[in-house]
N, CA, C and O atoms as a MOPAC input file, in Angstrom:
PM7 MOZYME 1SCF
protein

 N    -50.12400 1  -182.09100 1    46.07400 1
 C    -50.23500 1  -183.20200 1    45.15400 1
 C    -48.92800 1  -183.98200 1    45.20100 1
 O    -47.84700 1  -183.41500 1    45.04000 1
 N    -49.03800 1  -185.28400 1    45.42100 1
 C    -47.84400 1  -186.10800 1    45.53100 1
 C    -47.43900 1  -186.73000 1    44.20200 1
 O    -46.27500 1  -187.08700 1    44.01900 1
 N    -48.37200 1  -186.86400 1    43.27900 1
 C    -48.05300 1  -187.43100 1    41.97600 1
 C    -47.41200 1  -186.36500 1    41.09400 1
 O    -47.70000 1  -185.17800 1    41.24700 1
 N    -46.55200 1  -186.77900 1    40.17900 1
 C    -45.89000 1  -185.78500 1    39.31500 1
 C    -46.86400 1  -185.09700 1    38.37700 1
 O    -47.88400 1  -185.66400 1    37.98500 1
 N    -46.53500 1  -183.87700 1    38.03000 1
 C    -47.31900 1  -183.14300 1    37.03300 1
 C    -46.86400 1  -183.65700 1    35.67400 1
 O    -46.09900 1  -183.01000 1    34.96000 1
 N    -47.36200 1  -184.84500 1    35.34400 1
 C    -46.89100 1  -185.52800 1    34.15000 1
 C    -47.99700 1  -186.40300 1    33.57600 1
 O    -48.81300 1  -186.97100 1    34.30300 1
 N    -48.00000 1  -186.49300 1    32.26600 1
 C    -48.88100 1  -187.40100 1    31.54200 1
 C    -47.97400 1  -188.30500 1    30.72200 1
 O    -46.99100 1  -187.84000 1    30.14700 1
 N    -48.29100 1  -189.57200 1    30.66400 1
 C    -47.50000 1  -190.50900 1    29.87900 1
 C    -48.34400 1  -191.00200 1    28.71800 1
 O    -49.40800 1  -191.59000 1    28.91100 1
 N    -47.86100 1  -190.75900 1    27.52000 1
 C    -48.52900 1  -191.21600 1    26.30200 1
 C    -47.79900 1  -192.46200 1    25.81300 1
 O    -46.62000 1  -192.40600 1    25.46300 1
 N    -48.50600 1  -193.57400 1    25.79400 1
 C    -47.90600 1  -194.84800 1    25.39900 1
 C    -48.49300 1  -195.32700 1    24.07400 1
 O    -49.70900 1  -195.33000 1    23.88300 1
 N    -47.61600 1  -195.72800 1    23.17500 1
 C    -48.03800 1  -196.29500 1    21.89000 1
 C    -49.05400 1  -195.42600 1    21.15600 1
 O    -50.08400 1  -195.92400 1    20.70200 1
 N    -48.77200 1  -194.14800 1    21.04000 1
 C    -49.66500 1  -193.25200 1    20.30400 1
 C    -49.69800 1  -193.69500 1    18.84400 1
 O    -48.66100 1  -193.93900 1    18.22700 1
 N    -50.91300 1  -193.79400 1    18.30900 1
 C    -51.08700 1  -194.20900 1    16.92100 1
 C    -51.32800 1  -192.99000 1    16.05200 1
 O    -52.28000 1  -192.23700 1    16.26300 1
 N    -50.46000 1  -192.80600 1    15.08100 1
 C    -50.60500 1  -191.72700 1    14.10900 1
 C    -51.08700 1  -192.35200 1    12.81100 1
 O    -50.56100 1  -193.37600 1    12.37600 1
 N    -52.08000 1  -191.73800 1    12.19600 1
 C    -52.64400 1  -192.29200 1    10.97600 1
 C    -51.93700 1  -191.78600 1     9.71700 1
 O    -52.16700 1  -192.29200 1     8.61900 1
 N    -51.08200 1  -190.78900 1     9.89000 1
 C    -50.37300 1  -190.19900 1     8.75000 1
 C    -49.23000 1  -189.36600 1     9.31600 1
 O    -49.26500 1  -188.97600 1    10.48300 1
 N    -48.22600 1  -189.09300 1     8.50300 1
 C    -47.12600 1  -188.23300 1     8.95400 1
 C    -47.64600 1  -186.87400 1     9.41300 1
 O    -47.13800 1  -186.30300 1    10.37700 1
 N    -48.65500 1  -186.36200 1     8.72300 1
 C    -49.23100 1  -185.06700 1     9.10100 1
 C    -49.90300 1  -185.14600 1    10.47000 1
 O    -49.93400 1  -184.16000 1    11.20600 1
 N    -50.43900 1  -186.31700 1    10.81000 1
 C    -51.07200 1  -186.50800 1    12.11500 1
 C    -50.02300 1  -186.47500 1    13.22000 1
 O    -50.25200 1  -185.88900 1    14.27800 1
 N    -48.88700 1  -187.09600 1    12.98300 1
 C    -47.79900 1  -187.05700 1    13.96300 1
 C    -47.30400 1  -185.61900 1    14.14400 1
 O    -47.05700 1  -185.17900 1    15.26700 1
 N    -47.16400 1  -184.90800 1    13.05800 1
 C    -46.74600 1  -183.50000 1    13.12300 1
 C    -47.77500 1  -182.67900 1    13.90700 1
 O    -47.40200 1  -181.84600 1    14.73300 1
 N    -49.06700 1  -182.90900 1    13.65300 1
 C    -50.12700 1  -182.18700 1    14.36000 1
 C    -50.07900 1  -182.48200 1    15.86300 1
 O    -50.30800 1  -181.58800 1    16.67800 1
 N    -49.78400 1  -183.72600 1    16.22900 1
 C    -49.66800 1  -184.11400 1    17.64000 1
 C    -48.61600 1  -183.25800 1    18.34100 1
 O    -48.88100 1  -182.66900 1    19.38900 1
 N    -47.42500 1  -183.19500 1    17.75600 1
 C    -46.33400 1  -182.45400 1    18.39900 1
 C    -46.53300 1  -180.93800 1    18.30900 1
 O    -46.11900 1  -180.20800 1    19.20900 1
 N    -47.15400 1  -180.46800 1    17.24800 1
 C    -47.46400 1  -179.03900 1    17.16700 1
 C    -48.46300 1  -178.65100 1    18.25600 1
 O    -48.31900 1  -177.60600 1    18.89000 1
 N    -49.47300 1  -179.49100 1    18.47400 1
 C    -50.46000 1  -179.22500 1    19.52500 1
 C    -49.76900 1  -179.24500 1    20.87600 1
 O    -49.99000 1  -178.36000 1    21.70200 1
 N    -48.94500 1  -180.23700 1    21.10300 1
 C    -48.20700 1  -180.34200 1    22.35900 1
 C    -47.34600 1  -179.11000 1    22.60100 1
 O    -47.28700 1  -178.60500 1    23.72200 1
 N    -46.68200 1  -178.62600 1    21.56400 1
 C    -45.82200 1  -177.44800 1    21.68800 1
 C    -46.60800 1  -176.16500 1    21.96000 1
 O    -46.06500 1  -175.22000 1    22.53100 1
 N    -47.86400 1  -176.12400 1    21.56200 1
 C    -48.69600 1  -174.92600 1    21.78400 1
 C    -49.33600 1  -174.87600 1    23.16700 1
 O    -49.81100 1  -173.82000 1    23.58500 1
 N    -49.35500 1  -175.98700 1    23.87700 1
 C    -49.98800 1  -176.01000 1    25.19800 1
 C    -49.09900 1  -175.26700 1    26.19700 1
 O    -47.98300 1  -175.69700 1    26.48700 1
 N    -49.60800 1  -174.14400 1    26.71900 1
 C    -48.82800 1  -173.28900 1    27.61800 1
 C    -48.43100 1  -173.98800 1    28.91500 1
 O    -47.44700 1  -173.60000 1    29.54600 1
 N    -49.16600 1  -174.99100 1    29.31300 1
 C    -48.91200 1  -175.67900 1    30.57700 1
 C    -47.95400 1  -176.86200 1    30.43200 1
 O    -47.65100 1  -177.53000 1    31.42000 1
 N    -47.47700 1  -177.13000 1    29.22300 1
 C    -46.51700 1  -178.21100 1    28.99600 1
 C    -45.10500 1  -177.63500 1    29.09300 1
 O    -44.73600 1  -176.73800 1    28.33500 1
 N    -44.33000 1  -178.15600 1    30.02700 1
 C    -42.95300 1  -177.69500 1    30.22900 1
 C    -42.02500 1  -178.31000 1    29.17900 1
 O    -41.26000 1  -177.60700 1    28.51800 1
 N    -42.10800 1  -179.62400 1    29.04200 1
 C    -41.27000 1  -180.34200 1    28.09500 1
 C    -41.78200 1  -181.76500 1    27.96700 1
 O    -42.72600 1  -182.16600 1    28.64800 1
 N    -41.15300 1  -182.51200 1    27.09500 1
 C    -41.50000 1  -183.92000 1    26.92500 1
 C    -40.28200 1  -184.66400 1    26.41200 1
 O    -39.38700 1  -184.08700 1    25.79400 1
 N    -40.27300 1  -185.95900 1    26.68700 1
 C    -39.17000 1  -186.79500 1    26.22500 1
 C    -39.69900 1  -188.20700 1    26.01000 1
 O    -40.59300 1  -188.67100 1    26.71800 1
 N    -39.13900 1  -188.86000 1    25.03900 1
 C    -39.56500 1  -190.21500 1    24.72600 1
 C    -38.58300 1  -191.25200 1    25.20900 1
 O    -37.37000 1  -191.04100 1    25.19500 1
 N    -39.12300 1  -192.37800 1    25.63900 1
 C    -38.33300 1  -193.54500 1    26.02000 1
 C    -39.07200 1  -194.77200 1    25.51300 1
 O    -40.16600 1  -195.08500 1    25.98300 1
 N    -38.48500 1  -195.44800 1    24.57400 1
 C    -39.04400 1  -196.64100 1    23.94700 1
 C    -40.45200 1  -196.32500 1    23.41000 1
 O    -40.57200 1  -195.61100 1    22.41400 1
 N    -41.51100 1  -196.83700 1    24.04200 1
 C    -42.88600 1  -196.63600 1    23.56800 1
 C    -43.61000 1  -195.51500 1    24.30200 1
 O    -44.76100 1  -195.21800 1    23.98300 1
 N    -42.96900 1  -194.89600 1    25.26600 1
 C    -43.61300 1  -193.89100 1    26.11100 1
 C    -43.09900 1  -192.48700 1    25.81300 1
 O    -41.91500 1  -192.28000 1    25.54700 1
 N    -44.01700 1  -191.53400 1    25.86400 1
 C    -43.66800 1  -190.11800 1    25.78500 1
 C    -44.06700 1  -189.51000 1    27.11800 1
 O    -45.24800 1  -189.49800 1    27.46500 1
 N    -43.09900 1  -189.00600 1    27.86600 1
 C    -43.33500 1  -188.39900 1    29.16700 1
 C    -43.55100 1  -186.90500 1    28.96100 1
 O    -42.64300 1  -186.18800 1    28.54300 1
 N    -44.75900 1  -186.44700 1    29.25900 1
 C    -45.14200 1  -185.05000 1    29.05700 1
 C    -45.18300 1  -184.38600 1    30.42800 1
 O    -46.04900 1  -184.69500 1    31.24700 1
 N    -44.24500 1  -183.47000 1    30.67800 1
 C    -44.15200 1  -182.79400 1    31.96800 1
 C    -44.87200 1  -181.45400 1    31.91300 1
 O    -44.68900 1  -180.67400 1    30.97900 1
 N    -45.69000 1  -181.20100 1    32.92200 1
 C    -46.43600 1  -179.95100 1    32.99500 1
 C    -45.69800 1  -178.96500 1    33.88100 1
 O    -45.00600 1  -179.36600 1    34.81600 1
 N    -45.84100 1  -177.67700 1    33.59400 1
 C    -45.16000 1  -176.65500 1    34.38300 1
 C    -46.04200 1  -176.08000 1    35.48700 1
 O    -45.59900 1  -175.24500 1    36.27600 1
 N    -47.29100 1  -176.53300 1    35.53500 1
 C    -48.21400 1  -176.06900 1    36.58100 1
 C    -49.41300 1  -177.00400 1    36.63000 1
 O    -49.64800 1  -177.78700 1    35.70900 1
 N    -50.15600 1  -176.91100 1    37.70400 1
 C    -51.40000 1  -177.65800 1    37.81700 1
 C    -52.35900 1  -177.13500 1    36.75000 1
 O    -52.52200 1  -175.92100 1    36.62300 1
 N    -52.98700 1  -178.00300 1    35.99200 1
 C    -53.87000 1  -177.53500 1    34.91500 1
 C    -55.08600 1  -176.75300 1    35.42700 1
 O    -55.70900 1  -177.12700 1    36.42100 1
 N    -55.40500 1  -175.66800 1    34.73200 1
 C    -56.62300 1  -174.89900 1    35.00300 1
 C    -57.79400 1  -175.65500 1    34.38100 1
 O    -57.60300 1  -176.68700 1    33.73800 1
 N    -59.00700 1  -175.13800 1    34.57600 1
 C    -60.17300 1  -175.76600 1    33.95100 1
 C    -60.01100 1  -175.81300 1    32.43700 1
 O    -60.24000 1  -176.85200 1    31.82000 1
 N    -59.61800 1  -174.69900 1    31.84100 1
 C    -59.44100 1  -174.66300 1    30.39100 1
 C    -58.35700 1  -175.64500 1    29.95000 1
 O    -58.51000 1  -176.31700 1    28.93000 1
 N    -57.27200 1  -175.73200 1    30.70400 1
 C    -56.20700 1  -176.69200 1    30.41000 1
 C    -56.75800 1  -178.12100 1    30.44000 1
 O    -56.43100 1  -178.94200 1    29.58200 1
 N    -57.59700 1  -178.40300 1    31.43700 1
 C    -58.15800 1  -179.74300 1    31.56200 1
 C    -59.00800 1  -180.10000 1    30.35500 1
 O    -58.93300 1  -181.22100 1    29.85200 1
 N    -59.81400 1  -179.15700 1    29.88800 1
 C    -60.60700 1  -179.42300 1    28.68700 1
 C    -59.68700 1  -179.73300 1    27.50900 1
 O    -59.97200 1  -180.62600 1    26.71100 1
 N    -58.58800 1  -178.99600 1    27.40300 1
 C    -57.64500 1  -179.23700 1    26.30500 1
 C    -56.95900 1  -180.59200 1    26.45700 1
 O    -56.81800 1  -181.32400 1    25.47700 1
 N    -56.53400 1  -180.93300 1    27.66500 1
 C    -55.88100 1  -182.22200 1    27.90400 1
 C    -56.84500 1  -183.36200 1    27.58800 1
 O    -56.45900 1  -184.35200 1    26.96600 1
 N    -58.08900 1  -183.22200 1    28.01500 1
 C    -59.09100 1  -184.25600 1    27.73800 1
 C    -59.24600 1  -184.44100 1    26.22500 1
 O    -59.24100 1  -185.56900 1    25.73200 1
 N    -59.38300 1  -183.33800 1    25.49500 1
 C    -59.50800 1  -183.42900 1    24.04400 1
 C    -58.29000 1  -184.05400 1    23.39400 1
 O    -58.41500 1  -184.89600 1    22.50500 1
 N    -57.12300 1  -183.64700 1    23.83300 1
 C    -55.86300 1  -184.16900 1    23.30200 1
 C    -55.75100 1  -185.66700 1    23.55100 1
 O    -55.42600 1  -186.43700 1    22.64700 1
 N    -56.02100 1  -186.06800 1    24.78400 1
 C    -55.91500 1  -187.48800 1    25.13500 1
 C    -56.94200 1  -188.33500 1    24.38200 1
 O    -56.61900 1  -189.42500 1    23.91000 1
 N    -58.16800 1  -187.84300 1    24.27000 1
 C    -59.19300 1  -188.58400 1    23.52600 1
 C    -58.80500 1  -188.70700 1    22.06400 1
 O    -58.96500 1  -189.77500 1    21.47100 1
 N    -58.30300 1  -187.64700 1    21.47900 1
 C    -57.94500 1  -187.65500 1    20.05500 1
 C    -56.84700 1  -188.66600 1    19.75700 1
 O    -56.89100 1  -189.35000 1    18.73500 1
 N    -55.86500 1  -188.76400 1    20.64300 1
 C    -54.70800 1  -189.61000 1    20.37800 1
 C    -54.68400 1  -190.90800 1    21.18900 1
 O    -53.66600 1  -191.60000 1    21.21000 1
 N    -55.77700 1  -191.24300 1    21.84800 1
 C    -55.87100 1  -192.51800 1    22.54900 1
 C    -54.95900 1  -192.64800 1    23.74500 1
 O    -54.50600 1  -193.74700 1    24.06300 1
 N    -54.68200 1  -191.54700 1    24.41200 1
 C    -53.83100 1  -191.55300 1    25.60000 1
 C    -54.68900 1  -191.92600 1    26.80500 1
 O    -55.80200 1  -191.42400 1    26.95900 1
 N    -54.17600 1  -192.79700 1    27.64600 1
 C    -54.90200 1  -193.27200 1    28.82600 1
 C    -55.34200 1  -192.08700 1    29.68900 1
 O    -54.51400 1  -191.36100 1    30.24000 1
 N    -56.65700 1  -191.90800 1    29.79300 1
 C    -57.18500 1  -190.75700 1    30.51400 1
 C    -57.32700 1  -190.98700 1    32.00900 1
 O    -57.56400 1  -190.03200 1    32.74800 1
 N    -57.19100 1  -192.22400 1    32.48200 1
 C    -57.29200 1  -192.48700 1    33.92100 1
 C    -56.25400 1  -191.68400 1    34.69600 1
 O    -56.48300 1  -191.32300 1    35.85100 1
 N    -55.12600 1  -191.40500 1    34.07400 1
 C    -54.07500 1  -190.64200 1    34.75500 1
 C    -54.46200 1  -189.18100 1    34.98700 1
 O    -53.80100 1  -188.48900 1    35.76100 1
 N    -55.51600 1  -188.70400 1    34.33100 1
 C    -55.96000 1  -187.32400 1    34.53400 1
 C    -56.68400 1  -187.14200 1    35.86700 1
 O    -56.85700 1  -186.01000 1    36.31800 1
 N    -57.10500 1  -188.22100 1    36.49700 1
 C    -57.79000 1  -188.13500 1    37.78900 1
 C    -56.92200 1  -187.43900 1    38.83500 1
 O    -57.44900 1  -186.81600 1    39.75600 1
 N    -55.61700 1  -187.53500 1    38.70600 1
 C    -54.71800 1  -186.90600 1    39.68200 1
 C    -54.77000 1  -185.38200 1    39.63300 1
 O    -54.28200 1  -184.71600 1    40.54600 1
 N    -55.36200 1  -184.82200 1    38.56200 1
 C    -55.47600 1  -183.37300 1    38.44900 1
 C    -56.81000 1  -182.84700 1    38.98400 1
 O    -57.13100 1  -181.67100 1    38.81600 1
 N    -57.57800 1  -183.71600 1    39.62100 1
 C    -58.83700 1  -183.28800 1    40.23500 1
 C    -58.53800 1  -182.38800 1    41.42900 1
 O    -57.66000 1  -182.68700 1    42.23900 1
 N    -59.27100 1  -181.28700 1    41.53000 1
 C    -59.12200 1  -180.34800 1    42.63800 1
 C    -60.51100 1  -180.03500 1    43.19200 1
 O    -61.51500 1  -180.36200 1    42.55800 1
 N    -60.58000 1  -179.40600 1    44.36500 1
 C    -61.89200 1  -178.98900 1    44.87000 1
 C    -62.61500 1  -178.04400 1    43.90600 1
 O    -63.84500 1  -178.01100 1    43.87000 1
 N    -61.84900 1  -177.28000 1    43.12900 1
 C    -62.44700 1  -176.31900 1    42.19800 1
 C    -63.02600 1  -176.98100 1    40.94700 1
 O    -63.99300 1  -176.47000 1    40.38100 1
 N    -62.46300 1  -178.09900 1    40.50500 1
 C    -62.95900 1  -178.72000 1    39.26900 1
 C    -63.71500 1  -180.02500 1    39.46700 1
 O    -64.19200 1  -180.61700 1    38.50000 1
 N    -63.82700 1  -180.47300 1    40.69600 1
 C    -64.41100 1  -181.79600 1    40.93400 1
 C    -65.85600 1  -181.92400 1    40.43900 1
 O    -66.23800 1  -182.98400 1    39.94300 1
 N    -66.65600 1  -180.87500 1    40.56200 1
 C    -68.06500 1  -180.97300 1    40.16700 1
 C    -68.18700 1  -181.26400 1    38.67400 1
 O    -68.88200 1  -182.20500 1    38.29000 1
 N    -67.53400 1  -180.48400 1    37.83600 1
 C    -67.67700 1  -180.71800 1    36.39700 1
 C    -66.84400 1  -181.90900 1    35.92300 1
 O    -67.25300 1  -182.61700 1    35.00200 1
 N    -65.68300 1  -182.14100 1    36.53800 1
 C    -64.83000 1  -183.24300 1    36.10500 1
 C    -65.47000 1  -184.59800 1    36.40900 1
 O    -65.34800 1  -185.54000 1    35.62600 1
 N    -66.14600 1  -184.68800 1    37.54400 1
 C    -66.78300 1  -185.94200 1    37.94900 1
 C    -68.23900 1  -186.06000 1    37.50600 1
 O    -68.92800 1  -187.00300 1    37.89300 1
 N    -68.70200 1  -185.13200 1    36.71600 1
 C    -70.07500 1  -185.19400 1    36.21700 1
 C    -70.22600 1  -186.46000 1    35.37800 1
 O    -69.64700 1  -186.57700 1    34.29800 1
 N    -71.01100 1  -187.40500 1    35.89200 1
 C    -71.08600 1  -188.70600 1    35.21800 1
 C    -71.89800 1  -188.68500 1    33.93100 1
 O    -72.04600 1  -189.72200 1    33.28400 1
 N    -72.42400 1  -187.53900 1    33.54800 1
 C    -73.09100 1  -187.42900 1    32.24800 1
 C    -72.11700 1  -187.00000 1    31.14500 1
 O    -72.46900 1  -187.00500 1    29.96600 1
 N    -70.91200 1  -186.63500 1    31.52900 1
 C    -69.93300 1  -186.16900 1    30.55000 1
 C    -69.21100 1  -187.35200 1    29.89700 1
 O    -68.98300 1  -188.38600 1    30.52500 1
 N    -68.86700 1  -187.17500 1    28.64800 1
 C    -68.28400 1  -188.23600 1    27.83700 1
 C    -66.97000 1  -188.76700 1    28.41100 1
 O    -66.64000 1  -189.93600 1    28.21600 1
 N    -66.23300 1  -187.93300 1    29.10300 1
 C    -64.91200 1  -188.36000 1    29.60500 1
 C    -64.97600 1  -189.07700 1    30.94400 1
 O    -63.98500 1  -189.67700 1    31.36200 1
 N    -66.11500 1  -189.03200 1    31.62800 1
 C    -66.19500 1  -189.54700 1    32.99800 1
 C    -65.68200 1  -190.98000 1    33.13100 1
 O    -64.80800 1  -191.25800 1    33.95300 1
 N    -66.21800 1  -191.87000 1    32.33700 1
 C    -65.82600 1  -193.27700 1    32.43700 1
 C    -64.34600 1  -193.46200 1    32.08200 1
 O    -63.66900 1  -194.30000 1    32.67800 1
 N    -63.84900 1  -192.69900 1    31.13000 1
 C    -62.44800 1  -192.83200 1    30.72500 1
 C    -61.48500 1  -192.37400 1    31.81800 1
 O    -60.37300 1  -192.89300 1    31.92100 1
 N    -61.90000 1  -191.41500 1    32.62800 1
 C    -61.02900 1  -190.91300 1    33.69600 1
 C    -61.23400 1  -191.68100 1    35.00100 1
 O    -60.26300 1  -192.05700 1    35.65800 1
 N    -62.48500 1  -191.91400 1    35.37500 1
 C    -62.77800 1  -192.46800 1    36.69500 1
 C    -63.27800 1  -193.91000 1    36.68400 1
 O    -63.49500 1  -194.48800 1    37.74900 1
 N    -63.46000 1  -194.48900 1    35.53200 1
 C    -63.91500 1  -195.87400 1    35.47000 1
 C    -65.42300 1  -195.98000 1    35.45900 1
 O    -66.03600 1  -195.93300 1    34.39300 1
 N    -66.02000 1  -196.11900 1    36.59500 1
 C    -67.47300 1  -196.28200 1    36.69600 1
 C    -68.16700 1  -194.98500 1    37.00800 1
 O    -67.63900 1  -193.90000 1    36.76300 1
 N    -69.34600 1  -195.10900 1    37.54900 1
 C    -70.12900 1  -193.93100 1    37.92900 1
 C    -69.58100 1  -193.31600 1    39.19900 1
 O    -69.02800 1  -194.00900 1    40.05400 1
 N    -69.73900 1  -192.01500 1    39.31300 1
 C    -69.27600 1  -191.26300 1    40.48100 1
 C    -70.46200 1  -190.71200 1    41.22600 1
 O    -71.46000 1  -190.32600 1    40.61800 1
 N    -70.36400 1  -190.67200 1    42.52100 1
 C    -71.41000 1  -190.10500 1    43.34700 1
 C    -71.25400 1  -188.60300 1    43.51200 1
 O    -72.11700 1  -187.96800 1    44.11800 1
 N    -70.19400 1  -188.01900 1    43.00000 1
 C    -69.87400 1  -186.61500 1    43.26300 1
 C    -70.81300 1  -185.63400 1    42.60800 1
 O    -70.99100 1  -184.52800 1    43.11700 1
 N    -71.43000 1  -186.00500 1    41.48200 1
 C    -72.24300 1  -185.00400 1    40.78000 1
 C    -73.42300 1  -185.63600 1    40.08800 1
 O    -73.30400 1  -186.67000 1    39.43100 1
 N    -74.54100 1  -185.01000 1    40.24400 1
 C    -75.74100 1  -185.40900 1    39.51800 1
 C    -76.16300 1  -184.32600 1    38.56600 1
 O    -77.24600 1  -184.41200 1    37.98700 1
 N    -75.32900 1  -183.28400 1    38.37700 1
 C    -75.68600 1  -182.13000 1    37.55100 1
 C    -75.79100 1  -182.48300 1    36.10300 1
 O    -76.08500 1  -181.61900 1    35.27700 1

Protein backbone atom coordinates (compact mmCIF):
# COMPACT_ATOMS: atom_id res chain seq x y z
CA UNK A 1 0.00 0.00 0.00
CA UNK A 2 1.48 3.31 -1.06
CA UNK A 3 -0.99 5.59 0.72
CA UNK A 4 -0.42 6.33 4.41
CA UNK A 5 -2.27 4.40 7.07
CA UNK A 6 -4.08 7.57 7.98
CA UNK A 7 -7.55 9.07 8.09
CA UNK A 8 -8.07 12.82 8.05
CA UNK A 9 -11.07 14.22 9.89
CA UNK A 10 -11.87 17.73 8.71
CA UNK A 11 -14.28 20.13 10.41
CA UNK A 12 -15.81 17.53 12.72
CA UNK A 13 -19.07 18.86 14.13
CA UNK A 14 -19.74 18.18 17.79
CA UNK A 15 -23.25 18.82 19.02
CA UNK A 16 -22.26 19.09 22.68
CA UNK A 17 -19.13 19.03 24.85
CA UNK A 18 -20.03 15.45 25.78
CA UNK A 19 -20.10 14.57 22.06
CA UNK A 20 -16.57 15.90 21.59
CA UNK A 21 -15.44 13.91 24.63
CA UNK A 22 -17.14 10.77 23.23
CA UNK A 23 -15.34 11.29 19.89
CA UNK A 24 -11.89 11.30 21.50
CA UNK A 25 -12.75 8.51 23.94
CA UNK A 26 -13.83 6.33 21.01
CA UNK A 27 -10.68 7.24 19.11
CA UNK A 28 -8.53 6.36 22.14
CA UNK A 29 -10.22 2.94 22.45
CA UNK A 30 -9.55 1.89 18.85
CA UNK A 31 -6.66 -0.61 19.05
CA UNK A 32 -5.57 0.14 15.49
CA UNK A 33 -5.11 3.89 16.08
CA UNK A 34 -1.47 4.74 16.78
CA UNK A 35 -1.92 8.45 17.45
CA UNK A 36 -3.54 11.61 16.18
CA UNK A 37 -2.71 15.27 15.91
CA UNK A 38 -4.62 18.35 14.91
CA UNK A 39 -3.63 21.10 12.51
CA UNK A 40 -6.04 23.98 12.00
CA UNK A 41 -9.31 22.26 10.87
CA UNK A 42 -7.85 18.78 10.31
CA UNK A 43 -7.26 15.89 12.68
CA UNK A 44 -4.70 13.43 11.30
CA UNK A 45 -5.47 9.95 12.63
CA UNK A 46 -2.55 7.55 12.15
CA UNK A 47 -3.16 3.81 12.18
CA UNK A 48 -0.64 1.30 13.51
CA UNK A 49 -1.70 -1.46 11.11
CA UNK A 50 -3.88 -2.21 8.13
CA UNK A 51 -7.46 -2.41 9.42
CA UNK A 52 -9.02 -5.86 9.85
CA UNK A 53 -12.63 -6.50 8.83
CA UNK A 54 -13.82 -5.69 12.34
CA UNK A 55 -11.68 -2.52 12.35
CA UNK A 56 -13.25 -1.48 9.05
CA UNK A 57 -16.75 -1.84 10.44
CA UNK A 58 -15.71 0.33 13.39
CA UNK A 59 -14.05 2.95 11.15
CA UNK A 60 -17.13 3.07 8.94
CA UNK A 61 -19.38 3.59 11.97
CA UNK A 62 -17.06 6.22 13.43
CA UNK A 63 -16.79 8.14 10.17
CA UNK A 64 -20.54 8.02 9.52
CA UNK A 65 -21.32 9.19 13.06
CA UNK A 66 -18.99 12.18 12.89
CA UNK A 67 -19.31 13.11 9.21
CA UNK A 68 -15.75 12.19 8.27
CA UNK A 69 -15.15 11.82 4.52
CA UNK A 70 -15.46 8.10 3.88
CA UNK A 71 -13.99 8.14 0.36
CA UNK A 72 -10.56 7.92 1.98
CA UNK A 73 -11.46 4.47 3.34
CA UNK A 74 -11.25 3.01 -0.18
CA UNK A 75 -7.47 2.81 0.26
CA UNK A 76 -8.00 0.11 2.90
CA UNK A 77 -9.64 -2.25 0.41
CA UNK A 78 -7.87 -5.61 0.22
CA UNK A 79 -8.51 -8.86 -1.66
CA UNK A 80 -9.88 -10.24 1.62
CA UNK A 81 -12.47 -7.50 2.21
CA UNK A 82 -13.35 -6.39 -1.30
CA UNK A 83 -16.51 -8.52 -1.61
CA UNK A 84 -18.28 -7.12 1.45
CA UNK A 85 -16.74 -3.64 1.26
CA UNK A 86 -17.83 -3.13 -2.35
CA UNK A 87 -21.27 -4.67 -1.86
CA UNK A 88 -23.40 -2.00 -3.50
CA UNK A 89 -26.40 -2.87 -1.33
CA UNK A 90 -24.58 -1.71 1.80
CA UNK A 91 -25.25 1.74 3.22
CA UNK A 92 -21.60 2.81 3.09
CA UNK A 93 -20.95 1.86 -0.56
CA UNK A 94 -21.79 5.20 -2.14
CA UNK A 95 -19.98 7.12 0.61
CA UNK A 96 -16.75 5.17 0.05
CA UNK A 97 -16.78 4.44 -3.68
CA UNK A 98 -19.12 7.04 -5.15
CA UNK A 99 -21.34 5.19 -7.59
CA UNK A 100 -22.24 1.58 -8.12
CA UNK A 101 -19.54 -1.07 -8.16
CA UNK A 102 -19.36 -4.09 -10.39
CA UNK A 103 -17.42 -6.08 -7.77
CA UNK A 104 -20.36 -7.57 -5.89
CA UNK A 105 -23.95 -8.47 -6.48
CA UNK A 106 -24.30 -10.31 -3.15
